[in-house]
C-alpha positions in Angstrom: -25.6 19.1 -5.8 -25.5 19.7 -2.0 -27.5 17.1 0.0 -28.5 15.4 -3.3 -28.5 12.0 -1.8 -29.9 12.8 1.6 -33.1 10.8 1.1 -31.4 8.0 -0.8 -31.3 4.5 0.7 -28.4 3.6 3.0 -27.1 1.2 0.5 -26.8 3.9 -2.1 -25.0 6.2 0.3 -22.6 3.4 1.2 -22.0 2.8 -2.5 -21.3 6.5 -3.1 -18.7 6.4 -0.3 -17.0 3.2 -1.6 -16.9 4.6 -5.1 -15.4 7.9 -3.9 -12.8 5.9 -1.9 -11.8 3.9 -4.9 -11.7 6.9 -7.2 -9.8 9.0 -4.6 -7.3 6.2 -4.0 -6.6 5.7 -7.7 -6.3 9.4 -8.5 -4.2 10.2 -5.5 -1.8 7.3 -6.1 -1.5 8.3 -9.8 -0.8 11.9 -8.8 1.8 10.8 -6.2 3.6 8.6 -8.6 3.5 11.2 -11.4 5.0 13.7 -8.9 7.7 11.3 -8.0 8.7 10.5 -11.6 8.6 14.3 -12.4 11.1 15.0 -9.6 13.3 11.8 -9.6 12.6 10.2 -13.1 12.2 6.5 -13.7 15.7 5.3 -12.9 15.2 5.2 -9.1 12.7 3.6 -6.7 10.6 5.5 -4.2 12.0 3.4 -1.4 15.3 5.2 -1.8 13.6 8.5 -1.0 11.9 8.5 2.4 10.8 12.1 2.1 9.0 11.3 -1.1 7.4 8.3 0.5 6.1 10.6 3.3 4.7 13.1 0.7 3.1 10.1 -1.1 1.6 8.8 2.1 0.1 12.3 2.8 -1.3 12.6 -0.8 -2.9 9.2 -0.7 -4.3 9.6 2.8 -6.0 12.9 1.8 -7.3 11.3 -1.5 -8.4 8.0 -0.1 -9.9 9.0 3.3 -10.4 12.7 3.8 -11.8 13.9 0.4 -14.3 11.0 0.0 -15.5 11.7 3.6 -16.0 15.4 2.9 -17.7 14.9 -0.4 -20.0 12.1 1.0 -21.1 14.5 3.9 -21.8 17.3 1.4 -23.8 15.0 -0.8 -25.7 13.2 1.9 -26.5 16.0 4.3 -27.7 19.6 4.2 -25.6 20.3 7.3 -22.2 18.5 6.5 -20.4 20.0 9.5 -22.9 18.6 11.9 -22.9 15.3 9.9 -19.2 14.9 10.4 -19.3 16.2 14.0 -17.2 19.4 13.3 -18.6 21.1 16.3 -15.9 23.5 17.5 -13.0 23.2 20.0 -13.9 20.6 22.7 -13.9 21.3 26.4 -10.4 21.3 27.8 -11.5 18.9 30.5 -12.6 16.4 27.9 -9.2 16.8 26.0 -7.4 15.8 29.2 -9.8 12.9 29.9 -9.5 11.6 26.4 -5.7 11.5 26.5 -5.8 9.9 30.0 -8.1 7.3 28.5 -5.6 6.5 25.8 -2.8 6.1 28.4 -4.8 3.8 30.6 -6.0 1.8 27.6 -2.5 1.2 26.4 -1.7 -1.8 28.7 -4.8 -3.7 27.3 -3.7 -2.8 23.8 -0.3 -4.3 24.4 -1.7 -7.5 25.8 -4.2 -8.0 23.1 -1.4 -7.3 20.6 0.8 -10.0 22.0 -2.2 -12.4 22.0 -3.0 -11.5 18.4 0.5 -11.9 17.2 0.6 -15.4 18.6 -2.4 -16.4 16.5 -2.0 -19.5 14.3 -4.5 -20.8 11.7 -5.2 -24.5 11.1 -2.9 -26.3 8.7 -5.5 -26.3 5.9 -5.5 -22.5 6.1 -1.7 -22.3 5.6 -1.9 -20.3 2.2 -4.2 -17.7 4.0 -1.8 -17.5 7.0 1.2 -17.0 4.7 -0.7 -14.2 2.8 -1.5 -12.6 6.1 2.1 -12.7 7.2 3.2 -11.3 3.9 0.9 -8.3 4.4 2.1 -7.8 7.9 5.8 -7.9 6.8 5.0 -5.6 4.0 3.3 -3.1 6.3 6.2 -3.3 8.8 8.7 -2.8 6.0 6.9 0.3 4.8 6.6 1.7 8.3 10.3 1.2 8.9 11.1 3.1 5.6 8.9 5.9 6.7 10.4 6.1 10.2 13.9 5.9 8.9 16.1 8.9 9.5 17.7 10.7 12.4 17.2 14.2 13.7 14.3 16.6 14.2 13.3 17.0 10.5 12.3 13.3 9.9 10.6 13.1 13.3 8.6 16.3 12.8 7.6 15.1 9.2 6.6 11.7 10.5 4.4 13.3 13.2 2.7 15.3 10.5 2.2 12.5 8.1 1.9 9.3 10.2 0.3 10.8 13.3 -1.6 13.9 12.4 -2.6 13.3 8.8 -3.6 9.7 9.4 -5.6 10.7 12.4 -7.6 13.4 10.7 -8.2 11.6 7.4 -9.1 8.2 8.9 -11.4 9.7 11.6 -13.3 11.8 9.2 -14.0 8.7 7.0 -14.6 6.0 9.6 -16.1 7.9 12.5 -17.3 11.0 10.7 -18.9 9.4 7.7 -19.1 5.7 7.9 -20.7 5.7 11.4 -23.4 8.1 10.1 -24.2 5.7 7.2 -24.1 2.5 9.4 -26.4 4.5 11.9 -29.1 4.5 9.2 -29.2 0.7 9.2 -29.4 0.3 13.0 -30.0 2.6 16.0 -28.0 0.4 18.3 -24.8 2.6 19.1 -22.8 -0.5 20.1 -23.5 -2.1 16.7 -22.6 1.1 14.9 -19.3 1.5 16.8 -18.1 -2.1 16.5 -19.1 -2.6 12.9 -17.0 0.5 12.1 -14.2 -0.6 14.3 -14.0 -3.9 12.6 -14.0 -2.3 9.2 -11.4 0.2 10.4 -9.1 -2.6 11.5 -9.7 -4.7 8.4 -8.9 -1.8 6.1 -5.3 -1.7 7.3 -4.7 -5.3 6.2 -2.5 -6.0 9.3 -4.2 -9.1 10.7 -1.7 -9.7 13.5 -2.6 -6.3 14.9 -6.3 -6.7 14.1 -7.7 -7.0 17.7 -5.8 -4.0 19.3 -6.6 -1.8 16.3 -10.3 -2.8 16.5 -10.3 -1.9 20.2 -8.8 1.5 19.5 -11.3 2.0 16.7 -14.1 1.2 19.2 -12.8 3.8 21.6 -12.6 6.4 18.9 -16.2 5.5 17.8 -17.7 5.8 21.3 -16.0 9.2 21.7 -17.9 10.6 18.9 -21.1 8.9 19.9 -20.8 10.4 23.4 -19.5 13.9 22.5 -20.6 14.4 18.9 -17.2 16.2 18.3 -14.9 14.6 15.7 -11.9 16.4 17.1 -11.8 14.2 20.2 -11.3 10.9 18.4 -8.9 12.7 16.1 -7.0 13.7 19.2 -6.9 10.2 20.6 -5.9 8.8 17.3 -3.1 11.4 17.0 -1.8 10.7 20.5 -1.7 7.0 19.9 0.1 7.4 16.5 2.5 10.1 17.9 3.6 8.0 20.8 4.4 5.1 18.4 6.3 7.4 16.0 8.4 8.9 18.8 9.0 5.5 20.4 10.1 3.9 17.0 12.3 6.9 16.2 14.6 6.1 19.2 16.7 2.9 19.0 16.7 2.4 22.8 13.0 3.1 23.3 12.2 0.8 20.4 13.9 -2.1 22.0 12.4 -1.5 25.5 9.6 -4.0 26.3 7.6 -1.4 28.1 7.5 0.9 25.1 7.2 -1.8 22.4 4.6 -3.7 24.3 6.4 -7.0 23.9 6.5 -8.0 27.5 8.9 -10.7 28.5 7.6 -13.8 30.4 9.4 -12.5 33.6 7.3 -9.4 33.7 4.1 -10.7 32.2 2.1 -11.3 35.4 3.0 -7.8 37.0 2.0 -6.3 33.6 -1.3 -8.1 33.6 -1.9 -6.7 37.1 -1.1 -3.3 35.9 -3.4 -3.7 32.9 -6.3 -4.6 35.3 -5.7 -1.6 37.4 -5.4 0.6 34.3 -8.7 -0.8 33.0 -10.5 0.1 36.2 -9.1 3.6 35.8 -10.1 3.6 32.2 -13.8 2.8 33.2 -13.8 5.8 35.6 -12.5 8.0 32.7 -15.3 6.9 30.4 -17.8 7.7 33.1 -16.5 11.3 33.4 -16.3 11.7 29.7 -20.0 10.8 29.3 -21.0 13.0 32.3 -19.2 16.0 30.9 -20.6 15.4 27.4 -24.2 15.2 28.8 -23.8 18.6 30.6 -21.8 20.3 27.8 
């Protein structure tokens, strides 16, 4: 069975991946729901049990993202570890540069997020816009339920589920597997990265955060293109999610405009200036990452 579809057309490999995602999503959701009913019965809803919601999130992330990526790599390559970019512990200098890149990219992410949130569709597209806002509200409601809880235990669990598990599972799928498949259609690395970044953002069904998530996805995609090591985009993804989890877990930080990214009009122009300087620094970071990757 190993490498069974290595020589198959790209469309067939993509179909296999999509099929595995659909099957994995269905089975993991059924398993998670069955486990919940086994523990709590049918007289209560999952929203009343944040710990169970976190476990359900973990199960569905593994089933929807990680397992399909691993199985696809095993079916479509005779070297699945190389296919996914599992190439050992990255250079410590690269680790520092990748985290620095995330920090410097953050002001641009905040500004594009503010721009994206102000998006309004034409009047004739009102039903579409209403649906998009419903999806956004639903995602925010779900996130708030996951984050809910005080103390070290909920924070630690959220870091495992929302930050680490999501980073590993989503990167293995989108950067590890999908970029490989898209790369069979085109040899243009920019096209590969941005197509996957668009799909990565669209998959979340949060359209008022589409642009910043797409930019993050592109950064993660370029990291694996340059370094051929999946653990660097996983690290960047984890760092981004972990900062968000920690910030949202503290009521004072959550309300701070510098942490939330919702910059007031009074501070907007200074923040734009900061973002420009950060972007220049980010460009230098990218240069060093590429140079280190070449000589690694």
